[in-house]
C-alpha positions as CSV (number, residue, x, y, z in Angstrom):
1,X,0.0,0.0,0.0
2,X,1.1,3.6,-0.7
3,X,0.5,6.6,1.5
4,X,-1.1,9.8,0.3
5,X,1.8,12.1,-0.7
6,X,2.5,14.6,2.1
7,X,4.3,17.2,0.1
8,X,1.5,18.0,-2.4
9,X,-1.5,20.3,-2.4
10,X,-3.7,18.2,-4.7
11,X,-1.7,15.7,-6.7
12,X,-2.2,12.2,-5.2
13,X,-4.6,13.4,-2.5
14,X,-7.1,11.0,-4.0
15,X,-4.8,8.0,-4.3
16,X,-6.2,4.7,-5.5
17,X,-4.1,1.6,-5.0
18,X,-4.8,-1.6,-7.0
19,X,-2.5,-4.6,-6.5
20,X,-2.6,-5.5,-10.2
21,X,-4.1,-4.1,-13.4
22,X,-3.6,-4.1,-17.1
23,X,-2.6,-0.4,-17.3
24,X,-3.1,2.4,-14.8
25,X,-3.7,4.9,-17.6
26,X,-6.3,2.7,-19.2
27,X,-7.9,2.1,-15.8
28,X,-8.0,5.8,-15.0
29,X,-9.6,6.6,-18.3
30,X,-12.2,3.9,-17.8
31,X,-13.2,5.3,-14.4
32,X,-13.4,8.8,-15.9
33,X,-16.2,7.6,-18.2
34,X,-18.0,6.1,-15.2
35,X,-17.7,8.8,-12.4
36,X,-16.5,12.2,-11.6
37,X,-12.9,12.2,-10.3
38,X,-11.1,15.2,-8.8
39,X,-8.0,16.6,-10.5
40,X,-4.9,15.0,-9.1
41,X,-6.5,11.5,-8.8
42,X,-3.6,9.0,-8.8
43,X,-3.9,5.3,-9.6
44,X,-0.9,3.2,-8.7
45,X,-0.2,-0.6,-8.9
46,X,2.5,-3.0,-8.0
47,X,1.9,-5.1,-11.1
48,X,1.0,-3.7,-14.5
49,X,0.4,-6.5,-17.0
50,X,-0.1,-4.4,-20.2
51,X,1.8,-1.1,-19.6
52,X,1.7,1.3,-22.5
53,X,4.5,3.5,-23.6
54,X,4.8,6.3,-26.1
55,X,4.1,5.7,-29.8
56,X,2.5,2.3,-29.2
57,X,5.4,0.8,-27.3
58,X,5.0,-1.4,-24.2
59,X,6.4,-0.7,-20.8
60,X,7.8,-3.7,-18.9
61,X,8.3,-3.5,-15.1
62,X,9.2,-6.1,-12.5
63,X,6.3,-6.4,-10.0
64,X,6.9,-4.7,-6.7
65,X,10.2,-3.2,-7.7
66,X,9.2,0.0,-9.5
67,X,6.7,2.7,-9.6
68,X,3.9,2.4,-12.2
69,X,1.1,5.0,-11.8
70,X,-1.1,7.4,-13.6
71,X,-2.8,10.7,-12.6
72,X,-5.4,13.1,-13.8
73,X,-4.8,16.8,-14.6
74,X,-7.3,19.4,-15.9
75,X,-5.1,22.2,-17.4
76,X,-8.0,24.4,-18.7
77,X,-5.5,27.3,-18.6
78,X,-3.5,25.7,-21.4
79,X,-4.4,26.2,-25.0
80,X,-4.4,23.0,-27.1
81,X,-1.7,24.5,-29.4
82,X,0.6,24.8,-26.3
83,X,0.1,21.2,-25.1
84,X,3.9,20.5,-25.4
85,X,4.3,22.9,-22.4
86,X,2.6,20.3,-20.3
87,X,5.0,17.6,-21.6
88,X,7.9,19.8,-20.6
89,X,6.6,20.5,-17.1
90,X,6.1,16.8,-16.4
91,X,9.5,15.9,-17.7
92,X,11.3,18.7,-15.8
93,X,9.4,17.8,-12.6
94,X,10.5,14.1,-12.7
95,X,14.1,15.0,-13.7
96,X,14.3,17.6,-10.9
97,X,13.0,15.0,-8.3
98,X,15.6,12.4,-9.4
99,X,18.4,15.1,-9.3
100,X,17.5,15.7,-5.7
101,X,17.6,12.0,-4.8
102,X,20.8,11.0,-6.8
103,X,24.2,12.3,-7.4
104,X,23.8,11.6,-11.1
105,X,22.2,14.1,-13.5
106,X,18.8,13.1,-14.8
107,X,18.3,14.4,-18.4
108,X,15.3,14.4,-20.8
109,X,15.7,12.6,-24.0
110,X,13.2,14.4,-26.3
111,X,10.3,14.3,-26.1
112,X,10.0,12.9,-22.6
113,X,12.2,9.8,-21.7
114,X,14.2,10.4,-18.5
115,X,17.8,9.3,-18.8
116,X,20.7,8.8,-16.4
117,X,24.1,8.0,-17.9
118,X,22.6,6.8,-21.2
119,X,20.1,4.5,-19.5
120,X,16.4,5.1,-19.6
121,X,15.0,5.1,-16.1
122,X,11.6,6.6,-16.7
123,X,8.9,6.7,-19.4
124,X,6.0,9.1,-19.7
125,X,2.7,8.7,-21.5
126,X,0.5,11.8,-21.9
127,X,-2.9,11.5,-23.4
128,X,-4.8,14.7,-23.9
129,X,-8.5,15.5,-24.3
130,X,-9.4,18.8,-25.9
131,X,-12.5,20.9,-25.1
132,X,-12.9,23.7,-27.5
133,X,-9.5,25.3,-27.8
134,X,-8.1,24.2,-24.4
135,X,-7.0,21.0,-22.8
136,X,-9.6,19.3,-20.5
137,X,-9.0,15.8,-19.0
138,X,-5.3,14.7,-19.4
139,X,-4.1,11.4,-18.1
140,X,-0.4,11.0,-17.5
141,X,1.2,7.6,-17.1
142,X,4.6,7.2,-15.4
143,X,6.8,4.1,-15.4
144,X,9.8,4.7,-13.2
145,X,12.4,2.0,-12.7
146,X,13.4,2.1,-9.0
147,X,14.8,-1.1,-7.6
148,X,14.8,-3.5,-10.6
149,X,18.3,-5.1,-10.9
150,X,18.3,-6.4,-14.5
151,X,16.6,-5.6,-17.7
152,X,16.0,-7.4,-21.0
153,X,17.4,-4.4,-23.0
154,X,20.8,-2.8,-22.5
155,X,19.5,0.7,-22.7
156,X,17.3,0.4,-19.5
157,X,18.4,1.2,-16.0
158,X,17.0,1.8,-12.5
159,X,17.6,4.4,-9.7
160,X,19.0,1.7,-7.4
161,X,21.7,0.9,-9.9
162,X,23.0,4.5,-9.6
163,X,22.4,5.0,-5.9
164,X,24.0,1.7,-5.0
165,X,21.1,0.9,-2.5
166,X,17.5,-0.1,-2.5
167,X,15.1,2.9,-2.4
168,X,11.8,3.2,-0.5
169,X,9.1,3.3,-3.2
170,X,6.8,5.5,-1.1
171,X,9.5,8.1,-0.5
172,X,10.4,8.2,-4.2
173,X,6.7,8.6,-5.2
174,X,6.4,11.5,-2.7
175,X,9.4,13.3,-4.2
176,X,8.3,12.8,-7.8
177,X,4.7,13.9,-7.5
178,X,5.8,16.9,-5.4
179,X,8.1,18.1,-8.1
180,X,5.6,17.4,-10.9
181,X,3.0,19.4,-9.0
182,X,5.5,22.3,-8.5
183,X,6.3,22.5,-12.2
184,X,2.6,22.1,-13.1
185,X,1.7,25.0,-10.9
186,X,4.5,27.1,-12.4
187,X,2.9,26.4,-15.8
188,X,-0.5,27.5,-14.4
189,X,1.0,30.7,-13.0
190,X,2.3,31.8,-16.4
191,X,5.8,30.6,-16.1
192,X,6.0,28.5,-19.3
193,X,9.1,30.3,-20.4
194,X,11.0,29.2,-17.2
195,X,9.8,25.6,-17.7
196,X,11.0,25.7,-21.3
197,X,14.4,27.0,-20.3
198,X,14.8,24.2,-17.7
199,X,13.6,21.6,-20.2
200,X,16.2,22.7,-22.7
201,X,18.9,22.9,-20.1
202,X,18.2,19.2,-19.3
203,X,18.0,17.9,-22.9
204,X,20.0,14.7,-23.5
205,X,22.7,15.2,-26.1
206,X,22.1,19.0,-26.0
207,X,24.8,20.8,-28.0
208,X,26.9,17.7,-28.5
209,X,27.7,16.3,-31.9
210,X,26.1,12.9,-32.5
211,X,24.8,10.7,-35.3
212,X,21.1,10.7,-35.9
213,X,19.0,9.0,-38.5
214,X,15.9,10.0,-40.4
215,X,14.1,7.9,-43.1
216,X,17.0,5.4,-43.0
217,X,19.7,8.1,-43.7
218,X,22.2,8.9,-41.0
219,X,23.5,12.4,-40.5
220,X,25.7,14.2,-38.0
221,X,24.1,16.9,-36.0
222,X,23.8,18.7,-32.7
223,X,20.6,19.3,-30.8
224,X,20.1,23.1,-30.5
225,X,16.7,23.1,-28.7
226,X,13.0,22.8,-29.6
227,X,10.7,25.1,-31.6
228,X,7.4,26.6,-30.5
229,X,5.5,23.4,-31.6
230,X,7.8,21.1,-29.6
231,X,9.7,19.8,-32.6
232,X,13.3,18.8,-32.0
233,X,15.8,21.2,-33.6
234,X,19.1,19.7,-34.8
235,X,21.9,21.8,-36.3
236,X,23.4,19.9,-39.2
237,X,25.8,20.9,-42.0
238,X,22.7,21.8,-44.1
239,X,21.2,24.1,-41.4
240,X,18.7,23.5,-38.7
241,X,16.4,20.5,-39.2
242,X,13.1,20.1,-37.3
243,X,11.6,16.8,-36.4
244,X,8.3,15.4,-34.9
245,X,8.2,12.3,-32.8
246,X,9.3,9.1,-34.7
247,X,10.8,11.2,-37.5
248,X,14.3,11.0,-36.1
249,X,16.3,8.3,-34.2
250,X,19.2,8.7,-31.9
251,X,22.1,6.5,-33.1
252,X,25.5,7.2,-31.5
């Protein structure tokens, strides 16, 4: 069982624990169709059997070792055209929380994978609903590797691998949701520019020459930032190239 986070104003104050479910994001969306839920409602499980990641990927997590949860936001203050601002706020919040807990720097691999030393430790799934020109119900799914010791893919890692010790899941949850709420409130208070600056400062491979690939063709470039639509900007020998999700791959 998980405790209601002590450091938040609203996020997680309505905390629903289920020992096992197919997907916390899917479950939260099902409940939204059945009843009224307050903003900040958080659904968490020890075992997610069909976790969903970005762009149709799956999220695998060893039961009882990691944090798998989803929560509800209602950012009516945010225009639909600015929805990437929410992505940045959630990403910055998680990275900030991990930076507080670990000596290692947590970075954001665009658009919203959280990386530590080239290992992915956290995935984020944001699903927006739009009412008129603004966002309404938004479900955010988080998969955070905390105490898992081994993974089926070489690019995955966990917090305990970097801290050298097992971490208390409740304490990690408390820190993460507190930082997410702080960044979300900054966004609501008109501080989108500050969030954007922090996001760019934390970008993985930012201003470092690397090899990328688009449409099967590799090219050397350097991430320079993001544009107003949230597209990744990469400086190449042919000028700045802009990409949407799945249009570019990180190679080496």
